Biotite code that builds the C-alpha atoms (Angstrom):
import biotite.structure as struc

atoms = struc.array([
    struc.Atom([-2.123, -1.199, -58.008], chain_id="A", res_id=1, res_name="MET", atom_name="CA", element="C"),
    struc.Atom([0.000, -4.502, -57.653], chain_id="A", res_id=2, res_name="SER", atom_name="CA", element="C"),
    struc.Atom([2.995, -2.390, -56.474], chain_id="A", res_id=3, res_name="GLU", atom_name="CA", element="C"),
    struc.Atom([0.609, -1.042, -53.684], chain_id="A", res_id=4, res_name="PHE", atom_name="CA", element="C"),
    struc.Atom([-0.840, -5.046, -52.661], chain_id="A", res_id=5, res_name="LEU", atom_name="CA", element="C"),
    struc.Atom([3.011, -6.131, -52.251], chain_id="A", res_id=6, res_name="ASP", atom_name="CA", element="C"),
    struc.Atom([3.627, -3.047, -50.258], chain_id="A", res_id=7, res_name="ASP", atom_name="CA", element="C"),
    struc.Atom([0.616, -3.849, -47.585], chain_id="A", res_id=8, res_name="GLU", atom_name="CA", element="C"),
    struc.Atom([1.613, -7.678, -47.816], chain_id="A", res_id=9, res_name="HIS", atom_name="CA", element="C"),
    struc.Atom([5.186, -7.056, -46.807], chain_id="A", res_id=10, res_name="GLN", atom_name="CA", element="C"),
    struc.Atom([4.019, -4.481, -44.079], chain_id="A", res_id=11, res_name="LEU", atom_name="CA", element="C"),
    struc.Atom([1.508, -6.976, -42.602], chain_id="A", res_id=12, res_name="MET", atom_name="CA", element="C"),
    struc.Atom([4.447, -9.550, -42.460], chain_id="A", res_id=13, res_name="ASP", atom_name="CA", element="C"),
    struc.Atom([6.506, -7.324, -41.003], chain_id="A", res_id=14, res_name="GLU", atom_name="CA", element="C"),
    struc.Atom([3.718, -6.220, -38.153], chain_id="A", res_id=15, res_name="GLN", atom_name="CA", element="C"),
    struc.Atom([2.995, -10.258, -37.658], chain_id="A", res_id=16, res_name="GLU", atom_name="CA", element="C"),
    struc.Atom([6.564, -10.962, -37.108], chain_id="A", res_id=17, res_name="PHE", atom_name="CA", element="C"),
    struc.Atom([7.141, -8.303, -34.431], chain_id="A", res_id=18, res_name="GLU", atom_name="CA", element="C"),
    struc.Atom([3.952, -9.304, -32.714], chain_id="A", res_id=19, res_name="GLU", atom_name="CA", element="C"),
    struc.Atom([5.199, -12.871, -32.574], chain_id="A", res_id=20, res_name="SER", atom_name="CA", element="C"),
    struc.Atom([8.098, -11.435, -31.120], chain_id="A", res_id=21, res_name="LYS", atom_name="CA", element="C"),
    struc.Atom([6.121, -9.911, -28.333], chain_id="A", res_id=22, res_name="ASP", atom_name="CA", element="C"),
    struc.Atom([4.514, -13.028, -27.749], chain_id="A", res_id=23, res_name="ILE", atom_name="CA", element="C"),
    struc.Atom([7.599, -15.302, -27.233], chain_id="A", res_id=24, res_name="THR", atom_name="CA", element="C"),
    struc.Atom([8.740, -12.247, -24.889], chain_id="A", res_id=25, res_name="GLU", atom_name="CA", element="C"),
    struc.Atom([5.683, -12.582, -22.626], chain_id="A", res_id=26, res_name="GLY", atom_name="CA", element="C"),
    struc.Atom([5.536, -13.747, -18.781], chain_id="A", res_id=27, res_name="ILE", atom_name="CA", element="C"),
    struc.Atom([3.826, -16.675, -17.464], chain_id="A", res_id=28, res_name="SER", atom_name="CA", element="C"),
    struc.Atom([2.524, -17.215, -13.718], chain_id="A", res_id=29, res_name="ILE", atom_name="CA", element="C"),
    struc.Atom([5.130, -19.686, -14.040], chain_id="A", res_id=30, res_name="ASN", atom_name="CA", element="C"),
    struc.Atom([8.062, -17.630, -14.499], chain_id="A", res_id=31, res_name="ASP", atom_name="CA", element="C"),
    struc.Atom([10.007, -17.568, -11.040], chain_id="A", res_id=32, res_name="PRO", atom_name="CA", element="C"),
    struc.Atom([9.660, -14.590, -8.229], chain_id="A", res_id=33, res_name="ILE", atom_name="CA", element="C"),
    struc.Atom([13.119, -14.038, -8.709], chain_id="A", res_id=34, res_name="ASN", atom_name="CA", element="C"),
    struc.Atom([12.486, -12.824, -12.455], chain_id="A", res_id=35, res_name="THR", atom_name="CA", element="C"),
    struc.Atom([10.311, -9.941, -10.526], chain_id="A", res_id=36, res_name="LEU", atom_name="CA", element="C"),
    struc.Atom([11.586, -6.699, -9.674], chain_id="A", res_id=37, res_name="ALA", atom_name="CA", element="C"),
    struc.Atom([11.254, -7.363, -5.791], chain_id="A", res_id=38, res_name="LEU", atom_name="CA", element="C"),
    struc.Atom([11.503, -4.657, -2.802], chain_id="A", res_id=39, res_name="HIS", atom_name="CA", element="C"),
    struc.Atom([14.185, -3.397, -1.013], chain_id="A", res_id=40, res_name="LYS", atom_name="CA", element="C"),
    struc.Atom([14.968, -5.454, 1.827], chain_id="A", res_id=41, res_name="MET", atom_name="CA", element="C"),
    struc.Atom([15.083, -3.713, 5.296], chain_id="A", res_id=42, res_name="VAL", atom_name="CA", element="C"),
    struc.Atom([16.650, -6.161, 8.230], chain_id="A", res_id=43, res_name="LEU", atom_name="CA", element="C"),
    struc.Atom([16.675, -5.225, 11.746], chain_id="A", res_id=44, res_name="VAL", atom_name="CA", element="C"),
    struc.Atom([18.162, -6.540, 14.887], chain_id="A", res_id=45, res_name="GLU", atom_name="CA", element="C"),
    struc.Atom([15.804, -8.114, 17.723], chain_id="A", res_id=46, res_name="ARG", atom_name="CA", element="C"),
    struc.Atom([14.847, -5.703, 20.525], chain_id="A", res_id=47, res_name="GLY", atom_name="CA", element="C"),
    struc.Atom([14.782, -2.550, 17.979], chain_id="A", res_id=48, res_name="THR", atom_name="CA", element="C"),
    struc.Atom([12.410, -0.062, 19.474], chain_id="A", res_id=49, res_name="THR", atom_name="CA", element="C"),
    struc.Atom([8.474, 0.617, 17.507], chain_id="A", res_id=50, res_name="ILE", atom_name="CA", element="C"),
    struc.Atom([9.731, 4.118, 17.123], chain_id="A", res_id=51, res_name="GLN", atom_name="CA", element="C"),
    struc.Atom([12.914, 3.620, 14.961], chain_id="A", res_id=52, res_name="THR", atom_name="CA", element="C"),
    struc.Atom([11.190, 1.209, 13.069], chain_id="A", res_id=53, res_name="VAL", atom_name="CA", element="C"),
    struc.Atom([8.466, 3.437, 11.885], chain_id="A", res_id=54, res_name="ILE", atom_name="CA", element="C"),
    struc.Atom([11.409, 6.083, 11.416], chain_id="A", res_id=55, res_name="GLU", atom_name="CA", element="C"),
    struc.Atom([12.849, 3.259, 8.982], chain_id="A", res_id=56, res_name="LYS", atom_name="CA", element="C"),
    struc.Atom([9.743, 2.909, 7.054], chain_id="A", res_id=57, res_name="PHE", atom_name="CA", element="C"),
    struc.Atom([9.685, 6.825, 6.382], chain_id="A", res_id=58, res_name="GLN", atom_name="CA", element="C"),
    struc.Atom([13.461, 6.881, 5.893], chain_id="A", res_id=59, res_name="ALA", atom_name="CA", element="C"),
    struc.Atom([14.244, 3.998, 3.265], chain_id="A", res_id=60, res_name="GLU", atom_name="CA", element="C"),
    struc.Atom([10.180, 4.036, 2.066], chain_id="A", res_id=61, res_name="LYS", atom_name="CA", element="C"),
    struc.Atom([9.274, 0.490, 2.652], chain_id="A", res_id=62, res_name="VAL", atom_name="CA", element="C"),
    struc.Atom([6.833, -1.240, 4.215], chain_id="A", res_id=63, res_name="ALA", atom_name="CA", element="C"),
    struc.Atom([7.873, -3.995, 6.079], chain_id="A", res_id=64, res_name="CYS", atom_name="CA", element="C"),
    struc.Atom([11.136, -5.191, 8.013], chain_id="A", res_id=65, res_name="VAL", atom_name="CA", element="C"),
    struc.Atom([12.719, -8.121, 8.337], chain_id="A", res_id=66, res_name="LEU", atom_name="CA", element="C"),
    struc.Atom([14.245, -9.293, 11.954], chain_id="A", res_id=67, res_name="VAL", atom_name="CA", element="C"),
    struc.Atom([17.432, -10.816, 12.149], chain_id="A", res_id=68, res_name="ARG", atom_name="CA", element="C"),
    struc.Atom([19.596, -12.167, 14.063], chain_id="A", res_id=69, res_name="GLY", atom_name="CA", element="C"),
    struc.Atom([21.806, -15.415, 13.323], chain_id="A", res_id=70, res_name="GLU", atom_name="CA", element="C"),
    struc.Atom([18.787, -16.679, 11.313], chain_id="A", res_id=71, res_name="LYS", atom_name="CA", element="C"),
    struc.Atom([15.342, -14.974, 10.307], chain_id="A", res_id=72, res_name="LEU", atom_name="CA", element="C"),
    struc.Atom([12.756, -14.053, 13.661], chain_id="A", res_id=73, res_name="TYR", atom_name="CA", element="C"),
    struc.Atom([10.455, -12.392, 12.016], chain_id="A", res_id=74, res_name="GLY", atom_name="CA", element="C"),
    struc.Atom([8.808, -10.188, 9.799], chain_id="A", res_id=75, res_name="ILE", atom_name="CA", element="C"),
    struc.Atom([6.951, -6.470, 10.935], chain_id="A", res_id=76, res_name="PHE", atom_name="CA", element="C"),
    struc.Atom([5.109, -4.429, 9.042], chain_id="A", res_id=77, res_name="THR", atom_name="CA", element="C"),
    struc.Atom([3.100, -1.059, 8.436], chain_id="A", res_id=78, res_name="GLU", atom_name="CA", element="C"),
    struc.Atom([-0.287, -3.269, 8.742], chain_id="A", res_id=79, res_name="ARG", atom_name="CA", element="C"),
    struc.Atom([1.363, -4.834, 12.114], chain_id="A", res_id=80, res_name="ASP", atom_name="CA", element="C"),
    struc.Atom([1.583, -0.915, 13.473], chain_id="A", res_id=81, res_name="VAL", atom_name="CA", element="C"),
    struc.Atom([-1.996, -0.475, 12.381], chain_id="A", res_id=82, res_name="ILE", atom_name="CA", element="C"),
    struc.Atom([-3.669, -3.425, 13.858], chain_id="A", res_id=83, res_name="MET", atom_name="CA", element="C"),
    struc.Atom([-1.734, -4.045, 16.987], chain_id="A", res_id=84, res_name="LYS", atom_name="CA", element="C"),
    struc.Atom([-0.073, -0.621, 18.256], chain_id="A", res_id=85, res_name="LEU", atom_name="CA", element="C"),
    struc.Atom([-2.308, 2.487, 16.571], chain_id="A", res_id=86, res_name="ALA", atom_name="CA", element="C"),
    struc.Atom([-4.312, 3.796, 19.194], chain_id="A", res_id=87, res_name="GLY", atom_name="CA", element="C"),
    struc.Atom([-3.343, 2.326, 22.100], chain_id="A", res_id=88, res_name="LYS", atom_name="CA", element="C"),
    struc.Atom([-1.409, 4.323, 23.833], chain_id="A", res_id=89, res_name="GLY", atom_name="CA", element="C"),
    struc.Atom([2.009, 2.822, 23.532], chain_id="A", res_id=90, res_name="PHE", atom_name="CA", element="C"),
    struc.Atom([4.809, 4.676, 24.118], chain_id="A", res_id=91, res_name="ASP", atom_name="CA", element="C"),
    struc.Atom([6.913, 3.612, 20.415], chain_id="A", res_id=92, res_name="TYR", atom_name="CA", element="C"),
    struc.Atom([10.073, 4.273, 21.966], chain_id="A", res_id=93, res_name="ASN", atom_name="CA", element="C"),
    struc.Atom([9.197, 1.449, 25.152], chain_id="A", res_id=94, res_name="GLU", atom_name="CA", element="C"),
    struc.Atom([7.830, -0.738, 23.016], chain_id="A", res_id=95, res_name="GLU", atom_name="CA", element="C"),
    struc.Atom([10.005, -3.410, 21.190], chain_id="A", res_id=96, res_name="ILE", atom_name="CA", element="C"),
    struc.Atom([9.414, -5.385, 17.867], chain_id="A", res_id=97, res_name="ILE", atom_name="CA", element="C"),
    struc.Atom([9.561, -8.806, 19.576], chain_id="A", res_id=98, res_name="ASP", atom_name="CA", element="C"),
    struc.Atom([6.255, -8.047, 20.798], chain_id="A", res_id=99, res_name="ASP", atom_name="CA", element="C"),
    struc.Atom([4.330, -7.165, 17.953], chain_id="A", res_id=100, res_name="TYR", atom_name="CA", element="C"),
    struc.Atom([6.471, -9.088, 14.608], chain_id="A", res_id=101, res_name="MET", atom_name="CA", element="C"),
    struc.Atom([4.911, -11.935, 12.985], chain_id="A", res_id=102, res_name="THR", atom_name="CA", element="C"),
    struc.Atom([7.685, -15.105, 14.385], chain_id="A", res_id=103, res_name="HIS", atom_name="CA", element="C"),
    struc.Atom([8.835, -17.456, 11.940], chain_id="A", res_id=104, res_name="SER", atom_name="CA", element="C"),
    struc.Atom([7.307, -16.156, 8.845], chain_id="A", res_id=105, res_name="PRO", atom_name="CA", element="C"),
    struc.Atom([6.450, -17.861, 5.738], chain_id="A", res_id=106, res_name="GLU", atom_name="CA", element="C"),
    struc.Atom([8.858, -17.955, 3.183], chain_id="A", res_id=107, res_name="SER", atom_name="CA", element="C"),
    struc.Atom([9.942, -18.208, -0.356], chain_id="A", res_id=108, res_name="LEU", atom_name="CA", element="C"),
    struc.Atom([12.319, -19.320, -2.383], chain_id="A", res_id=109, res_name="ARG", atom_name="CA", element="C"),
    struc.Atom([13.513, -16.956, -5.584], chain_id="A", res_id=110, res_name="GLY", atom_name="CA", element="C"),
    struc.Atom([12.787, -20.298, -8.076], chain_id="A", res_id=111, res_name="ARG", atom_name="CA", element="C"),
    struc.Atom([9.142, -20.550, -6.628], chain_id="A", res_id=112, res_name="ASP", atom_name="CA", element="C"),
    struc.Atom([6.819, -19.941, -9.210], chain_id="A", res_id=113, res_name="SER", atom_name="CA", element="C"),
    struc.Atom([4.997, -16.500, -9.210], chain_id="A", res_id=114, res_name="ILE", atom_name="CA", element="C"),
    struc.Atom([1.837, -18.533, -8.729], chain_id="A", res_id=115, res_name="ALA", atom_name="CA", element="C"),
    struc.Atom([2.865, -20.287, -5.967], chain_id="A", res_id=116, res_name="PHE", atom_name="CA", element="C"),
    struc.Atom([3.387, -16.981, -4.387], chain_id="A", res_id=117, res_name="ALA", atom_name="CA", element="C"),
    struc.Atom([0.199, -15.642, -5.065], chain_id="A", res_id=118, res_name="LEU", atom_name="CA", element="C"),
    struc.Atom([-1.563, -18.707, -3.694], chain_id="A", res_id=119, res_name="ASN", atom_name="CA", element="C"),
    struc.Atom([0.703, -18.538, -0.579], chain_id="A", res_id=120, res_name="ARG", atom_name="CA", element="C"),
    struc.Atom([-0.060, -14.847, 0.150], chain_id="A", res_id=121, res_name="MET", atom_name="CA", element="C"),
    struc.Atom([-3.923, -15.280, -0.537], chain_id="A", res_id=122, res_name="THR", atom_name="CA", element="C"),
    struc.Atom([-4.157, -18.136, 1.672], chain_id="A", res_id=123, res_name="GLU", atom_name="CA", element="C"),
    struc.Atom([-2.163, -16.798, 4.404], chain_id="A", res_id=124, res_name="GLY", atom_name="CA", element="C"),
    struc.Atom([-3.409, -13.134, 4.004], chain_id="A", res_id=125, res_name="GLY", atom_name="CA", element="C"),
    struc.Atom([0.077, -11.921, 3.133], chain_id="A", res_id=126, res_name="PHE", atom_name="CA", element="C"),
    struc.Atom([0.959, -8.996, 1.558], chain_id="A", res_id=127, res_name="ARG", atom_name="CA", element="C"),
    struc.Atom([4.741, -9.174, 1.702], chain_id="A", res_id=128, res_name="HIS", atom_name="CA", element="C"),
    struc.Atom([6.902, -12.642, 1.926], chain_id="A", res_id=129, res_name="VAL", atom_name="CA", element="C"),
    struc.Atom([10.430, -12.943, 2.262], chain_id="A", res_id=130, res_name="PRO", atom_name="CA", element="C"),
    struc.Atom([12.499, -14.519, -0.288], chain_id="A", res_id=131, res_name="VAL", atom_name="CA", element="C"),
    struc.Atom([15.391, -17.078, 1.245], chain_id="A", res_id=132, res_name="MET", atom_name="CA", element="C"),
    struc.Atom([18.153, -18.555, -0.431], chain_id="A", res_id=133, res_name="ASP", atom_name="CA", element="C"),
    struc.Atom([19.216, -22.449, 0.030], chain_id="A", res_id=134, res_name="ASP", atom_name="CA", element="C"),
    struc.Atom([20.719, -21.545, 3.271], chain_id="A", res_id=135, res_name="GLU", atom_name="CA", element="C"),
    struc.Atom([17.820, -20.308, 4.923], chain_id="A", res_id=136, res_name="GLY", atom_name="CA", element="C"),
    struc.Atom([18.858, -16.758, 4.622], chain_id="A", res_id=137, res_name="LYS", atom_name="CA", element="C"),
    struc.Atom([16.906, -13.692, 3.477], chain_id="A", res_id=138, res_name="PRO", atom_name="CA", element="C"),
    struc.Atom([17.705, -12.166, -0.057], chain_id="A", res_id=139, res_name="VAL", atom_name="CA", element="C"),
    struc.Atom([14.133, -10.212, -0.687], chain_id="A", res_id=140, res_name="ALA", atom_name="CA", element="C"),
    struc.Atom([11.078, -9.467, 0.193], chain_id="A", res_id=141, res_name="ILE", atom_name="CA", element="C"),
    struc.Atom([8.410, -10.243, -2.488], chain_id="A", res_id=142, res_name="VAL", atom_name="CA", element="C"),
    struc.Atom([4.843, -7.885, -2.418], chain_id="A", res_id=143, res_name="GLY", atom_name="CA", element="C"),
    struc.Atom([1.747, -8.224, -4.016], chain_id="A", res_id=144, res_name="VAL", atom_name="CA", element="C"),
    struc.Atom([2.420, -4.806, -5.793], chain_id="A", res_id=145, res_name="LEU", atom_name="CA", element="C"),
    struc.Atom([5.907, -6.548, -7.128], chain_id="A", res_id=146, res_name="ASP", atom_name="CA", element="C"),
    struc.Atom([3.718, -9.071, -8.590], chain_id="A", res_id=147, res_name="ILE", atom_name="CA", element="C"),
    struc.Atom([0.797, -6.576, -10.004], chain_id="A", res_id=148, res_name="VAL", atom_name="CA", element="C"),
    struc.Atom([3.527, -4.410, -11.297], chain_id="A", res_id=149, res_name="ARG", atom_name="CA", element="C"),
    struc.Atom([4.898, -7.531, -12.984], chain_id="A", res_id=150, res_name="HIS", atom_name="CA", element="C"),
    struc.Atom([1.475, -8.399, -14.674], chain_id="A", res_id=151, res_name="LEU", atom_name="CA", element="C"),
    struc.Atom([1.014, -4.612, -15.846], chain_id="A", res_id=152, res_name="ALA", atom_name="CA", element="C"),
    struc.Atom([4.233, -5.122, -17.679], chain_id="A", res_id=153, res_name="GLU", atom_name="CA", element="C"),
    struc.Atom([2.228, -7.773, -19.742], chain_id="A", res_id=154, res_name="PHE", atom_name="CA", element="C"),
    struc.Atom([-1.177, -6.511, -20.351], chain_id="A", res_id=155, res_name="PHE", atom_name="CA", element="C"),
    struc.Atom([0.681, -2.898, -20.654], chain_id="A", res_id=156, res_name="SER", atom_name="CA", element="C"),
    struc.Atom([-0.950, -2.152, -23.896], chain_id="A", res_id=157, res_name="ALA", atom_name="CA", element="C"),
    struc.Atom([-4.228, -2.859, -21.820], chain_id="A", res_id=158, res_name="ASP", atom_name="CA", element="C"),
    struc.Atom([-3.385, -0.813, -19.088], chain_id="A", res_id=159, res_name="VAL", atom_name="CA", element="C"),
    struc.Atom([-1.440, 2.236, -20.470], chain_id="A", res_id=160, res_name="LEU", atom_name="CA", element="C"),
    struc.Atom([-4.264, 3.296, -23.032], chain_id="A", res_id=161, res_name="ASN", atom_name="CA", element="C"),
    struc.Atom([-7.013, 3.727, -20.781], chain_id="A", res_id=162, res_name="LEU", atom_name="CA", element="C"),
    struc.Atom([-8.873, 7.001, -21.176], chain_id="A", res_id=163, res_name="PRO", atom_name="CA", element="C"),
    struc.Atom([-7.211, 9.679, -19.200], chain_id="A", res_id=164, res_name="PRO", atom_name="CA", element="C"),
    struc.Atom([-10.330, 9.978, -16.632], chain_id="A", res_id=165, res_name="THR", atom_name="CA", element="C"),
    struc.Atom([-11.794, 6.819, -15.331], chain_id="A", res_id=166, res_name="PRO", atom_name="CA", element="C"),
    struc.Atom([-14.698, 5.972, -14.681], chain_id="A", res_id=167, res_name="LEU", atom_name="CA", element="C"),
    struc.Atom([-14.299, 6.501, -10.683], chain_id="A", res_id=168, res_name="ARG", atom_name="CA", element="C"),
    struc.Atom([-12.478, 9.568, -9.981], chain_id="A", res_id=169, res_name="GLU", atom_name="CA", element="C"),
    struc.Atom([-9.910, 9.090, -6.290], chain_id="A", res_id=170, res_name="GLN", atom_name="CA", element="C"),
    struc.Atom([-9.244, 12.512, -5.307], chain_id="A", res_id=171, res_name="LYS", atom_name="CA", element="C"),
    struc.Atom([-5.964, 11.728, -3.525], chain_id="A", res_id=172, res_name="SER", atom_name="CA", element="C"),
    struc.Atom([-3.569, 8.070, -3.417], chain_id="A", res_id=173, res_name="ALA", atom_name="CA", element="C"),
    struc.Atom([-4.471, 5.964, -1.009], chain_id="A", res_id=174, res_name="GLU", atom_name="CA", element="C"),
    struc.Atom([-2.933, 6.340, 2.598], chain_id="A", res_id=175, res_name="GLY", atom_name="CA", element="C"),
    struc.Atom([-1.269, 10.044, 1.428], chain_id="A", res_id=176, res_name="GLY", atom_name="CA", element="C"),
])
């Protein structure tokens, strides 16, 4: 019997050590945003037609583009297409991005914390924010989904162990 208890104690000690290891490798909302798996950055020039940008959205599977020249001029998102252009009878081959983009968008630095990024996104109503280097050049885009994925990794046991049939059923993915 004593041998059985010794084995149990050893197993418990091993499991406790493994759990401690997981906790030390955990994430924090104070981690810098450059620890996230960030969105692919797609750049376009000023004067690009809306049609070309929409084709880039589809080909690159992105939800926004950054508009550049010598500096970052703006950001244009799929939300801009829906809110500013859709249903208004515009010829997307004639309309240019400059007239519909968000000029001089707010940006973040890679060393800014995830919490700060969430705060800026929530307060500003942004889904995507450019990440700039120290010279002010765009290096990435952080999106709300990047942060959600990061947090889902931390809570992976809770997320992955959900029952196969959720309480509310959704027939298809949003938007498609």
